[in-house]
C-alpha positions in Angstrom: 41.7 5.7 44.2 39.5 8.6 45.9 40.4 8.9 49.9 36.8 8.2 50.7 37.0 5.0 48.9 40.7 4.1 50.7 39.6 4.5 53.9 36.3 2.4 53.5 38.7 -0.5 52.2 41.2 0.2 54.7 38.8 -0.1 57.4 37.4 -3.5 55.9 41.1 -5.0 55.8 42.5 -4.1 59.4 38.8 -5.1 61.5 36.8 -6.4 59.2 33.8 -7.3 62.5 34.4 -3.6 64.2 34.2 -2.0 60.3 30.5 -3.3 59.2 28.4 -2.2 62.2 30.3 0.9 62.0 29.9 1.2 58.1 25.9 0.5 58.6 25.9 3.1 61.2 27.1 5.8 59.0 24.2 4.6 56.1 21.7 4.7 58.7 23.0 9.0 59.7 22.8 9.0 56.0 26.7 10.5 56.0 28.1 11.6 52.6 30.0 8.0 50.7 31.9 8.1 47.6 29.9 6.7 45.0 32.5 4.4 44.6 32.6 2.8 48.0 29.5 1.3 47.6 31.4 -1.4 44.7 34.0 -1.4 47.7 31.7 -3.0 50.0 30.3 -5.5 47.4 34.0 -6.7 46.2 34.7 -7.3 49.6 32.0 -8.3 51.6 30.2 -9.7 48.9 27.0 -11.3 49.7 27.0 -9.5 53.5 26.5 -6.5 51.8 23.2 -6.6 50.1 21.2 -5.4 53.9 23.8 -2.6 53.6 22.9 -1.4 49.7 19.5 -2.2 50.6 19.6 0.0 53.8 21.3 2.8 51.5 18.6 2.3 48.6 15.9 3.4 51.8 18.2 6.3 53.2 17.9 7.9 49.9 21.6 7.2 48.7 21.6 7.4 45.0 19.8 4.4 43.0 21.6 5.2 40.3 24.6 4.2 41.7 23.5 1.7 44.5 21.4 -0.9 42.1 23.8 -1.4 39.4 26.5 -2.9 42.7 23.7 -4.9 44.1 22.6 -6.6 41.0 26.4 -8.1 41.0 25.0 -9.8 43.6 23.0 -13.1 44.3 19.4 -11.8 43.3 17.6 -13.9 46.4 19.1 -11.7 48.4 17.9 -8.8 47.5 15.3 -9.0 44.8 11.8 -9.5 46.8 12.3 -5.4 48.3 13.0 -3.5 45.1 9.2 -3.4 44.2 8.5 -0.6 46.1 10.9 1.1 43.9 8.7 0.7 41.3 6.9 3.7 42.8 10.2 5.9 42.5 9.8 9.4 41.5 13.0 9.0 39.5 12.4 7.4 35.9 15.9 6.3 35.5 15.6 4.7 39.1 12.6 2.9 37.9 13.9 1.5 34.9 17.1 -0.1 36.2 15.0 -1.8 38.9 12.8 -3.0 36.2 15.6 -4.7 34.3 16.5 -6.4 37.7 12.6 -7.2 38.5 12.1 -8.8 35.0 13.8 -12.2 36.2 11.8 -12.1 39.7 10.0 -15.5 40.1 6.8 -14.0 40.1 7.3 -11.0 37.9 4.5 -11.9 34.9 2.2 -12.1 37.9 2.9 -9.3 39.8 3.9 -6.5 36.3 0.0 -7.9 35.4 -1.0 -6.1 38.8 1.1 -2.7 38.4 0.1 -2.6 34.6 -3.4 -1.6 36.1 -2.1 1.2 38.3 -3.7 4.5 38.2 -0.3 6.2 37.1 1.2 6.5 33.9 4.7 6.2 35.3 4.4 3.0 36.9 2.5 1.3 34.2 5.6 2.3 32.1 7.4 0.4 34.6 4.9 -2.4 33.9 5.2 -2.2 30.5 9.4 -2.4 31.0 9.3 -5.7 33.3 6.9 -7.4 30.9 8.7 -6.4 27.6 11.7 -8.1 29.3 10.0 -11.3 29.5 9.9 -13.9 27.0 6.4 -14.8 27.5 3.5 -15.3 25.2 1.0 -14.2 28.2 3.2 -11.0 28.9 2.5 -10.3 24.9 -1.3 -10.7 25.7 -1.4 -8.5 28.5 0.7 -5.9 26.1 -1.8 -6.4 23.6 -4.3 -6.0 25.5 -3.5 -2.8 26.8 -2.2 -1.0 23.8 -5.2 0.5 22.3 -6.5 1.8 26.1 -2.9 3.3 27.0 -2.8 7.0 27.4 0.9 7.2 27.8 2.8 7.8 24.5 5.8 6.2 26.3 4.5 3.4 27.5 2.5 2.7 24.0 5.7 2.9 22.1 7.7 0.5 24.0 4.8 -2.0 23.7 4.8 -1.3 19.9 8.4 -2.4 20.1 8.0 -5.5 22.2 5.1 -6.5 19.8 6.9 -5.8 17.0 4.7 -3.4 15.7 1.8 -6.1 14.9 -1.0 -4.4 17.0 -4.1 -5.4 15.1 -4.9 -8.5 12.9 -6.6 -6.5 9.9 -5.1 -7.5 6.8 -7.1 -4.5 4.6 -5.2 -1.0 5.5 -8.6 0.9 5.5 -10.3 -1.1 8.1 -6.6 -1.0 10.4 -6.5 2.6 9.7 -10.2 3.2 11.0 -9.9 1.0 14.2 -6.1 3.0 14.8 -7.9 6.2 14.6 -11.4 4.7 16.7 -8.8 4.2 19.7 -6.4 6.8 18.9 -9.8 9.3 19.4 -10.7 7.3 22.3 -7.7 8.1 24.2 -7.8 11.6 23.6 -5.0 12.2 21.3 -7.0 13.4 18.2 -9.0 16.6 19.7 -6.1 19.0 19.4 -3.1 19.6 16.7 -0.1 17.9 17.4 1.7 21.0 17.6 -0.1 24.6 20.0 1.3 27.0 17.0 0.1 24.2 13.9 -3.3 25.0 12.4 -3.8 21.9 11.1 -7.7 22.6 9.5 -5.9 25.0 6.9 -3.6 22.8 5.5 -5.1 21.6 1.9 -6.6 18.3 1.8 -5.0 14.8 1.6 -6.2 12.3 -1.2 -6.7 8.8 -0.3 -6.3 6.1 -3.5 -10.3 5.8 -3.7 -10.7 10.0 -4.4 -12.3 10.3 -0.9 -10.8 13.6 1.0 -8.9 12.7 4.1 -10.5 12.9 7.5 -9.4 15.4 10.1 -9.5 12.6 12.7 -6.7 10.6 10.4 -4.5 13.7 9.4 -4.5 14.1 12.9 -3.9 10.5 13.7 -0.9 10.1 11.2 1.1 13.8 12.3 0.3 12.0 15.9 2.0 9.2 15.3 4.5 10.5 13.6 5.4 12.8 16.5 6.5 9.6 18.3 9.0 8.9 15.8 12.7 9.6 17.4 14.6 8.8 14.3 14.0 9.4 10.1 12.0 6.9 9.6 7.9 6.2 9.4 6.1 5.5 12.4 4.7 1.9 12.5 1.1 2.8 12.6 1.5 5.3 10.6 2.8 3.6 8.0 -1.2 1.5 6.8 -2.2 5.4 6.6 0.8 6.0 4.4 -0.2 3.6 2.0 -3.6 5.0 1.8 -2.8 8.1 0.6 -2.6 9.5 -3.4 0.8 10.7 -3.5 0.1 12.3 -6.7 -1.9 14.7 -5.2 -0.4 15.1 -1.5 2.3 17.6 -2.7 0.3 20.9 -1.6 0.0 19.2 1.9 3.4 18.6 2.2 5.0 22.1 0.8 2.0 24.1 2.9 3.2 21.6 6.3 6.7 21.8 5.4 6.4 25.5 5.0 5.0 25.7 8.7 7.5 23.7 10.1 10.4 26.0 8.3 8.4 29.0 10.1 9.0 27.3 13.4 12.7 27.9 12.4 13.3 24.4 11.8 13.4 23.2 14.8 15.1 19.7 15.5 12.7 18.5 18.5 10.1 19.0 15.4 11.9 16.9 12.6 9.3 14.2 12.4 7.6 16.8 10.2 10.2 17.1 8.2 10.4 13.3 7.5 6.2 13.3 7.1 7.0 15.6 4.5 9.5 13.7 2.6 7.4 11.0 2.6 4.4 12.6 1.0 6.3 15.5 -1.0 6.8 15.8 -4.8 9.6 16.8 -7.0 9.2 20.9 -5.9 9.3 19.5 -1.8 12.3 17.6 -2.7 13.9 20.6 -4.3 13.2 22.6 -1.2 14.3 20.2 1.2 18.1 19.8 -1.1 18.4 23.7 -1.2 17.5 23.9 3.6 20.0 21.0 3.5 22.8 22.7 1.6 22.1 26.1 3.5 22.3 24.1 7.0 25.6 22.4 5.7 27.1 26.1 5.3 25.5 27.8 8.0 27.0 24.4 10.2 23.4 23.0 11.3 25.3 19.8 10.9 22.4 17.5 12.8 19.9 19.1 10.7 21.7 18.6 7.8 21.9 14.6 9.0 18.4 14.5 9.0 17.8 16.1 6.3 19.5 13.6 4.0 17.5 11.2 5.6 14.1 12.9 4.9 15.7 13.1 1.1 15.8 9.4 0.9 13.0 8.4 2.3 10.9 10.9 -0.4 12.3 8.0 -2.7 12.1 9.9 -6.2 15.6 9.1 -8.4 15.7 12.5 -8.2 15.8 12.3 -4.4 18.1 9.9 -4.0 20.6 11.3 -6.8 20.9 14.0 -4.8 21.7 12.0 -1.0 24.2 10.2 -3.6 25.6 13.6 -4.2 25.4 14.8 -0.6 27.5 11.3 0.3 30.5 12.4 -2.0 30.7 15.6 -1.9 30.6 15.1 2.1 32.9 12.3 2.4 35.8 14.1 4.2 35.0 17.7 4.8 31.8 17.5 7.2 32.0 13.6 7.3 29.1 13.3 9.0 26.9 14.4 6.6 28.1 12.3 3.8 28.3 9.3 6.4 24.6 9.9 7.1 23.8 10.5 3.3 25.2 6.9 2.6 23.7 5.4 5.7 20.2 6.4 3.8 21.1 5.2 0.6 22.2 2.0 2.2 19.3 1.7 4.1 16.7 2.2 1.3 18.9 -0.2 -0.9 18.1 -3.0 1.8 14.6 -1.7 1.8 14.5 -2.6 -1.9 16.0 -5.7 -1.8 19.3 -4.2 -3.7 23.3 -3.9 -2.8 24.2 0.0 -2.6 25.8 -0.2 -6.1 22.2 -1.4 -7.9 20.7 1.2 -6.4 22.8 3.7 -7.4 22.6 1.9 -11.1 18.9 2.6 -10.8 18.7 6.2 -10.5 21.1 7.1 -13.2 19.3 10.1 -15.4 17.8 9.2 -18.6 17.5 13.1 -19.2 13.8 12.6 -20.9 15.1 9.5 -23.4 12.7 6.6 -23.6 16.0 3.7 -23.7 18.5 4.6 -25.9 16.0 7.3 -28.0 14.5 10.7 -27.5 11.5 11.0 -29.8 10.6 14.7 -31.4 8.5 15.9 -33.9 9.1 18.4 -36.7 6.4 19.8 -39.1 4.3 16.2 -38.6 7.6 13.8 -39.1 9.2 11.5 -36.5 13.0 11.6 -35.6 14.6 10.2 -32.5 17.7 11.6 -30.8 20.3 9.1 -29.6 24.3 10.0 -27.9 26.5 9.0 -29.9 30.5 7.5 -28.5 31.3 11.1 -27.6 28.0 11.7 -25.2 26.8 14.1 -27.9 23.2 14.4 -29.3 22.9 12.9 -33.1 19.6 12.3 -34.6 17.8 9.6 -36.9 15.0 9.7 -39.0 11.9 7.6 -39.4 13.5 5.2 -41.7 16.6 5.0 -39.7 19.0 6.9 -41.2 21.6 9.2 -39.4 21.4 12.8 -39.9 24.2 15.3 -40.0 22.6 18.0 -37.6 18.7 18.1 -36.4 15.9 19.0 -39.0 16.5 22.8 -39.7 12.7 23.5 -38.8 13.4 21.6 -35.3 11.0 24.3 -33.3 14.0 26.5 -31.3 12.7 24.8 -27.4 13.8 21.6 -28.8 16.6 22.7 -31.0 18.0 24.2 -27.3 17.0 21.5 -25.6 19.3 18.9 -27.1 21.9 22.1 -27.3 21.7 22.0 -23.4 22.6 18.3 -23.1 25.7 18.2 -22.6 26.5 20.2 -20.4 23.4 18.8 -18.4 25.1 15.1 -18.4 28.5 16.4 -17.8 28.2 15.6 -14.2 26.6 12.3 -14.8 29.3 11.7 -17.1 32.1 12.3 -14.6 30.5 10.9 -11.8 29.6 7.4 -14.1 33.6 7.4 -15.2 35.0 7.6 -11.6 32.5 4.7 -10.7 33.3 2.5 -13.5 37.1 3.0 -12.7 36.4 1.7 -9.8 34.7 -1.0 -10.8 37.3 -2.3 -13.1 39.8 -2.3 -10.5 37.5 -3.8 -7.4 36.3 -6.4 -10.4 32.4 -5.7 -9.6 30.3 -8.6 -11.0 26.5 -7.9 -12.5 24.6 -10.8 -13.7 23.7 -10.9 -17.5 19.9 -9.8 -16.4 21.1 -6.5 -14.4 23.7 -5.8 -16.5 21.6 -5.2 -19.4 19.1 -3.3 -17.5 21.6 -1.1 -16.5 24.2 -0.9 -20.2 21.1 -1.4 -22.6 18.0 0.8 -21.6 20.0 3.9 -20.1 21.4 6.2 -23.0 24.2 7.5 -21.0 25.2 3.9 -19.8 25.0 2.6 -23.0 27.8 5.0 -24.2 29.9 3.6 -22.0 28.9 0.2 -22.9 30.7 1.0 -26.3 33.5 2.1 -25.2 34.7 -0.6 -22.8 35.7 -4.3 -22.8 34.2 -6.4 -20.8 34.3 -10.1 -19.6 32.3 -12.9 -19.5 32.6 -15.4 -16.5 31.1 -18.6 -15.8 29.8 -19.6 -12.2 32.9 -20.7 -11.4 34.7 -17.9 -11.8 36.5 -18.6 -14.7 36.8 -16.8 -17.8 34.0 -17.3 -21.2 35.5 -14.8 -23.2 35.8 -10.9 -23.7 33.3 -8.9 -25.6 32.3 -5.1 -26.3 28.9 -3.6 -27.8 28.2 -2.2 -30.7 26.1 0.8 -31.4 23.0 -1.1 -30.7 24.8 -2.6 -28.1 24.8 -6.1 -29.1 27.5 -7.9 -27.1 29.9 -9.2 -29.9 33.3 -11.4 -29.6 37.0 -10.4 -30.8 35.2 -11.8 -34.3 32.6 -9.4 -34.3 30.1 -12.9 -34.1 27.0 -11.5 -32.0 27.2 -13.3 -28.4 24.1 -14.3 -26.3 24.9 -13.7 -22.5 24.1 -16.9 -21.0 21.4 -16.6 -18.2 23.8 -17.5 -15.3 27.1 -16.0 -16.3 28.4 -12.8 -15.2 30.0 -10.1 -16.5 32.5 -7.6 -15.3 35.0 -4.9 -16.7 37.6 -6.5 -18.4 40.9 -6.0 -16.7 44.0 -7.0 -18.7 45.3 -9.3 -16.0 42.7 -11.7 -17.5 44.3 -12.0 -20.8 47.6 -13.5 -22.2 49.5 -11.2 -24.0 48.6 -12.4 -27.2 45.2 -12.1 -26.8 45.5 -8.7 -25.3 47.1 -7.4 -28.4 44.7 -8.9 -30.8 42.1 -6.7 -28.8 44.7 -4.0 -28.6 44.3 -4.1 -33.0 40.8 -4.6 -32.9 39.1 -2.6 -30.7 39.3 1.3 -31.4 36.9 2.4 -29.4 37.6 5.7 -27.4 38.9 4.5 -23.8 36.8 6.5 -21.1 40.2 5.6 -18.8 42.9 3.4 -19.5 41.8 0.1 -19.6 43.7 -2.5 -22.1 47.1 -0.3 -21.7 46.5 -0.3 -18.2 49.9 -0.9 -16.4 49.8 -4.0 -14.7 52.0 -5.4 -12.1 51.8 -9.0 -10.3 52.3 -9.8 -6.8 55.9 -10.0 -5.4 57.6 -10.0 -2.4 58.3 -6.2 -1.1 59.6 -5.5 2.1 57.9 -2.1 3.5 59.1 0.1 6.2 56.7 2.8 7.7 58.0 5.9 9.4 55.9 8.7 9.3 57.9 10.4 13.1 55.8 12.8 14.7 53.4 13.2 11.5 50.4 13.9 12.2 47.2 14.9 9.9 43.1 15.4 10.8 41.3 12.4 10.4 39.9 11.6 6.8 42.3 13.7 5.0 44.8 10.5 4.2 42.2 8.9 2.1 41.1 11.7 0.7 45.0 13.3 0.1 45.4 10.1 -1.8 42.6 10.2 -3.2 42.9 13.4 -5.4 46.7 11.9 -6.2 44.8 9.2 -7.8 
């Protein structure tokens, strides 16, 4: 304990009647006192400390030290005397006072008066008090003041308190028109959001009705996004974002992103990156991905964190695949980036009503195939390509007959595209192989409907479907039967009979532990597809009682490395 604190405690213990006026006199003289000494006063004197602490506040001792100590005492002893501190010059003090004053019996009435103060700082304090009150009239006061308030900090707190429900219009265009009008009256749209930004030189933004967005609307969009501190869309910008024709917004997004990049990718301007991701096309997503990799390489990891969040907001399957890649690539090294990418994927999945793995299922690339086939024409005849059991392109004619090779007369461009396909798919095949083996170990469940959506409609996943044995479970988690898929992805039993998947059933990758020895051997004898990883021959160890000792001595390892090392070792 610091000597000054020991001294205060010693005085109170030795001669409290003499110590109290002596300490009060020290405070009156504004003598230096250790911050922890005020807590000693409260602990030792209890209610008797309230006048001394209030006196300390009046004499400009640090309110950030005094107020937390004072709030431990009976509020009736001091709360009436805190209202003048709503005018304090420090925002931190006003914020602390607001929390306490929200419990005042007349908090609603007095905060309502303060809401009309000519200074923005005091109106913000009023909003802080009202936001703490669970009272309908408090929300009404905030609603009435919201579209007149020129202080954006106060407005943002109002919006947060009101849950973003500021106007009741259901039509987005009507709602946006009113929001823009209010913002204009508050003089928020008279100039660009940033001094360096020549927003009138940006390409036009188009609305879904084909009209060009007005300058006021465009400035409102950028202004509202500038109020966002995290990587997401502002609540008042969302209705306008819904009105934008995104298929025509790519030029605007790329031009705005270039203007942002020309400023050095300032972290304070990351809202512009967020906005461009919400509006951008695949070209913008490619640029953002390249910049994220550059930020990682140059150790601008905070920028990279925001970058992967913005890339997830872009929302295209291609962009989400890149985010998923970053979540894997930087899982252990530069793990803050990998963690940010994973959070972005989880948030996207939640917003879409999916689990994380269901989201990743949905973004597996189709490589230009329509379902299981990719059609092309040669001299007026139509052919279809599909993937064989080795993930290699194979071909059939319009009569369904399989060809030994691609037709000789196939144009070079098409021929080269199919020739390059195995290389393009290599990473996807590797990643999905790892995922599916993990799902075997974890016994992930798919509903019958979702299993078919994943494995019957994607060319790569359909090959996996034919090279694995599957298990069908009922609602009580009891095994119904094992099955495999033929080349048409039709489920079939061990005897070759077609199988209809019940609507309420669940599908898993069969683990050999679910079969008795005889049935397992039958499957090994019957199912001849080349496994993508050990499945039927997978060694199974049943649980036993083991005595385990852990002795690592003084060994130490960088955080994240143990699990990374063990993954590498299988």
